[in-house]
C-alpha positions in Angstrom: 7.7 18.3 51.3 6.3 14.9 52.4 2.8 16.2 51.8 3.5 16.8 48.1 5.2 13.4 47.9 2.1 11.8 49.4 -0.1 13.5 46.8 2.3 12.5 44.0 2.2 8.8 45.1 -1.6 9.0 45.4 -1.9 10.3 41.9 0.4 7.6 40.5 -1.4 4.9 42.4 -5.0 6.0 41.6 -4.7 7.5 38.1 -1.5 6.5 36.3 -1.3 2.8 37.3 -4.9 2.0 36.2 -4.2 3.8 32.9 -1.1 1.6 32.4 -3.0 -1.5 33.2 -5.8 -0.5 30.8 -3.3 0.1 28.0 -1.6 -3.2 28.5 -5.0 -5.0 28.6 -6.2 -3.3 25.3 -2.8 -4.2 23.7 -3.1 -7.8 24.7 -6.7 -8.0 23.3 -5.6 -6.4 20.0 -2.7 -8.9 19.8 -5.1 -11.9 20.4 -7.5 -10.7 17.8 -4.7 -10.1 15.3 -3.4 -13.6 15.9 -6.9 -15.1 15.5 -7.4 -13.5 12.1 -3.9 -14.6 11.0 -4.6 -18.2 12.0 -8.0 -18.1 10.1 -6.3 -16.7 7.0 -3.5 -19.3 7.2 -6.1 -22.1 7.6 -8.0 -20.8 4.6 -4.8 -20.7 2.5 -3.9 -24.3 3.5 -7.5 -25.4 2.5 -7.1 -23.7 -0.9 -3.8 -25.4 -1.5 -5.3 -28.8 -0.5 -8.2 -28.3 -2.8 -5.9 -27.3 -5.7 -3.7 -30.4 -5.1 -6.7 -32.8 -4.9 -8.3 -31.5 -8.1 -5.1 -31.5 -10.2 -4.3 -34.6 -12.1 -1.2 -36.6 -11.1 2.1 -36.6 -12.9 3.8 -33.8 -14.8 0.7 -31.8 -15.9 0.4 -28.1 -16.3 -2.6 -26.2 -14.9 -5.7 -26.3 -17.2 -6.2 -23.1 -19.1 -9.6 -21.4 -19.1 -11.4 -21.1 -22.4 -12.1 -17.7 -23.8 -15.6 -16.4 -23.2 -15.7 -14.5 -26.5 -14.7 -16.5 -29.6 -13.2 -15.1 -32.8 -16.5 -15.5 -34.7 -18.4 -13.3 -32.3 -18.8 -9.6 -32.9 -18.7 -7.6 -36.1 -15.8 -6.5 -38.2 -15.7 -2.7 -38.5 -14.2 -1.4 -41.7 -12.1 1.7 -41.3 -10.2 4.0 -43.6 -7.0 5.9 -43.1 -7.5 9.6 -42.6 -4.9 11.8 -44.3 -3.6 14.6 -42.1 -2.7 17.9 -43.7 -0.1 20.1 -42.2 0.5 23.8 -42.6 3.8 25.6 -41.7 3.8 29.0 -40.2 6.7 31.3 -39.7 6.5 34.1 -37.1 8.9 36.9 -36.4 8.6 39.5 -33.7 11.0 42.3 -32.8 14.5 41.1 -32.0 13.7 37.4 -32.0 14.8 35.1 -34.8 12.2 33.5 -37.1 10.4 30.5 -35.5 8.7 27.9 -37.5 5.6 26.0 -36.3 3.9 23.0 -37.8 0.2 23.1 -37.3 -2.0 20.0 -37.9 -5.6 20.1 -38.6 -7.9 18.6 -36.0 -9.1 15.1 -36.9 -12.6 14.3 -35.8 -13.4 10.9 -34.5 -16.2 8.5 -35.6 -19.7 9.8 -35.6 -21.8 7.6 -33.4 -25.1 6.0 -34.5 -27.7 4.5 -32.3 -28.6 1.0 -33.3 
């Protein structure tokens, strides 16, 4: 019995303990890297806030709005016309069922494209 206990202690000391140490070391490195990235992100956020505060005029001012890139006079006006839709009503009966009424619309085609 003591022989198996010695082998068990040997396995724990040689295999399991280094694996536990390795896992804790990897975990601590991951934690350090995560904290480093968080601190860099926090510093960048603080710098952005500082730049925003320095560039803004004093007093009760609202943030400046950006101008539109496309003005109202740019582009073309496209004329369009309303397409009338015609409907047809169909009534079907089959066997023991009561009459069913369906409304069918014609398919409307879209604009035909032209290469300019």
